[in-house]
N, C-alpha and C positions, 0 to 999 in steps of 0.2 A: 504494500500500500504506500502511495506517495506521501511525502511529508513536506511541510513548509519549515524551513530553517530561518529563524529570525536573528539578526545581528544588529548590534548598535555600534556605530562607528567608533574606532579607537585607533591609536597609532599602530597597534599590532595588526590591524586589518588593512592598513593603507600601504600602497607602494606607488612609485612614480615612474616606472619603466617596466619593460617586459623582459622575461628571461625564462628559458625552459628549465632552469635550475632553481627557481624560487620554490620554497616550501609552501604547500597549500595551507590556507587558514581553516579549511573545512573539506571533508570528503563526503560527497552525497551520492545517492543512487540516481540513475537515469530516470527522469520523470519527476524528481523532487523540485520544489521551488525554493528560492532564496529571497528573503525580504530584508532590506537594509535601508539606512539613510546615508546621505552623502554630504561631504563638505562643499563649499563653493570652490571655484577654481583657484582661489588664493589660499587654499589649505586651512580654511577656517569656517566659523559659523557666527553670524552676528545675532545676538539676542536682541529682542525688541527694547530692552532696557539700556542698550548701548554697549553691553559687555561683549567682547569678541573671544570666542573659544578658538584656540589655535591647535593645529595638528601637524604631524610630520611623518615622513615615510620611515617605516621600519628598515628599509634597505639602505638608507643614508646615501642616496645618489649624489654625485658631485654636481650634476646639472639638473635644472628644473624639469619636472614632468607633471602631467595631470594627476591629481589625487584620485586613485582608483582603488576599489575594494576587491580583494581576492589575493591570490587566485583560488578558485574552487576546483577541486579534483572531482571529476564525474566518473564513477565506476563504469567500466565497459567502453570508455572513450579510447580509441586507438587511432594512430595515424592512418589517413585514408578514409576515415568515416567523417560524418558531419554532425555538428552540434546544432540542435534546434533551440533557439532562444525565444520563448513566447513571452511577450511583454504584457503582463496582466494589469499592472497598476503603476501609475507615476504621479506623485504629488510633490510639486515644488514647495520650497519654503516661502517665507513672506517677502523676500527681497531678491534683487539681482542687479547686475550692472553690465554695461559694455563700454568700450573706449574707442577713441579715434584719434589719429594724428600722433606726431611726436616721436615716431620710431621709423627706422630705416627698413621698411619691409615692402613687399611687392605692391600691395594696394596703395600704400601711402605715397610711394614714388609715382605710380600711375596718376594719382589725383593731385600730386604736387603739394602734399600736406605733411611731408616728413619734417620740415622745419617749423611747423606750427606747434604750439603747445598742446600736449595731449589733453583731451577733454574726456570726462566720464559722465555717462548718463546713469543715474541711480533710479532703479525701477522699483516701485511698490507693487506687489502682486496680490490680487484679490481673487480668492478661490471661488467665492460665490458667483461673481460676474465673469470669472475666467479671463480677466484682463490685467494688463500691466500698465502703470502710469508713471511717466517721468516728466520732470520739469526742465525746460530749456529756456534760460533767461526768464521772461515773464509769460511763457506759454506752457501749457500742459498738453502732453501727447499721450494717447491711450491706444494700445494695440491688443489684439486678441492673443491669448496664450494657447500654445500647442506644444506641451512638454514632451521632451524626449531625452535620452541619454546620448551624449556625443561620442562616448567611448564604450564599445563592447568588443571584446576580443578573446580569442584563444591564443595561447603562447606560440610564437614562431619556433620552427625547428632549428634555425640557425643558432650556433653558439654565441655566447656573450650577452651583453646588456643592450637593449634596443629602446630607442626613444618612443614615447607615447604620441609624439606630434604627428608624424606622417602615418596615414592608414596604409594597410598592406593586405596581402592575400588572405590573412587570417583575421581581418577586421581591424579594430583599433579606433582611431579618431576619425570615424567615417563622417560624422556631422551631417547626417541626412535627416532633414526635418520631417520626412514621412514615417520615421520609425516611432510612431506614437503608440498609445495603448491600443491593444488589439492586433498589433503587428507581430509577425514571426520572422526573425532573422536567422538565416542559415549560414553557419561559419564552417569552413574547412578545419578539420582537426589535424594538427601537425605533430603533437606530442602525446604521450600516454597521459590519460586523465583529462585531456583538453586544456587544463589550467586556465579557466575562464576568469576574466576580470571585467569590471564595469565601473563607470562613473561619469563625471563631467556633465552635470545636469544643465540642460538648456530649457528655459521657459518659453522662448519663442525665437525663431530665426528665419530669415529669408534665404532662398537658394543663393549660394555664393558665399554667405557669411562675410560680407564685403568689408566690414571694419576690422575683422580679425576675431571678433567674438559675437556670439548670440547674446541673448539675455542670460548671462552666466549666473546660475542660481544653485544653492544647495537644494537637495531634495529631502523632504521629510519621510518619504517612503518610495521605494522602488521594489516591485515584486515581479520576479522573473522565474519561469519554469524552464529547466535545462534538461533536454532529452537527446540521447544519442540516436542518430539515424544511420542505418546501414544502406538505405534505399535511395539516398539523395547524394550521389557522388559529385563533389564540387571542387573546382580549383580556385574560385573566387566567391565572395559573399553573394548571397541572393536573399530577397525578402518578399514576403506576402504581407501587404499592408492594406489599410482601409482604402487607400488610393488605387491600389492595383499591385501586380507583380513588378518587382524591381530587380535589376541587375546593376552591378557596379564596375567602374574602372578607376584606377588610381595611377597617375604618372606625372612626372615633372612637365611633360608635354601634354597639353590639353587635347590635342588630336589623338594621341595614343590612349589617353584615358577614355575618350569617346569611343575609340575603336574597341577597347576591351569591354566596355559596357554594352556596346552594340553586339559584339560577338556573343556575349553571355545571353542577351535577349533573343537573338536568332536561334541559339541552341535551345533555349527554353521553349520557344514556339515550335521548334522541330519536335521536341519531346512531347508537347501537349497535343499536337495534331498529326504526328507521324508524317512530316513533310520533308522534302528535299531542302537543302540550304537556300537555293535560289527562290523557292516558293515561300519559305519562311521570311526571307528578306523582303520580298514584294509585299507580303502582308504587313510586316513591321513598318514599312514606309508610309502606310496609310493610317496607322493607329497608334504607333509607339512614339512617345515623347522622349527626347534626349534633353536632360537638364544638368546644369552645372551645380554640383552638390556644394562644393566649396573651392576657393582659390587661394587659401591662406595657410595651408598646412604642409608647406614644403613641396609636397606633391599635390596636384590638383585632382579633384574628384568629379566624375560624371556619373549620373545614374539614368538608366533607361527605364521608363514606366510603361507597362501595358495596362491601361485602366480597366477596371472590372466592367464587363459588359461591352467592351469595345469591339469584340468579335462575337457574332452569333454564328454558331456552328451546327451543322446537321450533316447527315450522311444520306445520300440519295440511294433509294432502293433500286436494284437492277431488275 
């Protein structure tokens, strides 16, 4: 019988990098759920009374990484299999922020705001209305919340310590705004036990994540079900979301990222309808959307979406 394992965030649960050699914080059975809270991207949590609780990585990395919880060891997970991550519930905390300008990065150079002073938008999050509100000078701006976790990953097979910033074949800092409650993310398993980790709560984000951050928020609750799948062989992440089926591509070259996402979607359509590659590509051209996931994580991301109901399918009787 499946179980739900509840954890409260602590320094012993957090790390800021990926490694196949990290010791798991918990061993679970395939089909079990994990429920946890997260820090904000600054490794802390602001109480409403103004007190800030600070956390640090148990791995003591020399360079900054996202505060992520894990890894979780899933029994039966072996290289070549797939980890199904069902996103059951996501509840952001009461606040979040994002910044712009003041740093020498890709987007700031493009917009010529590298030399501008960095500004921060502080967002107050309202769970009842599912909105976030920030003040800019004498104006208030309100956006709709659509929470998701920016980082979900199995551990890479390659030796050494790996940054959390660029997404890769086993997931990571995907930053796809479609991975909301009700979504299922499929991740290739590269090491024994999968060694799954997650974090980096986003309360709302546009495709591209163009300032470098979404509304970066701590999450008071994230509930995920982790299941080992032997029947979904993958080389790259794939997702089933309320928006539709999604395939991903990551590369420094946006063209190559798009090519990888497209290749994954064509393969998916082939699987779904038993088609030749040329036939699946022709179908994709009339109903699949290519979207820029993010442009700010060292490698750029593209996701291809096949919306639900975009293809009506029947088989003619002979």
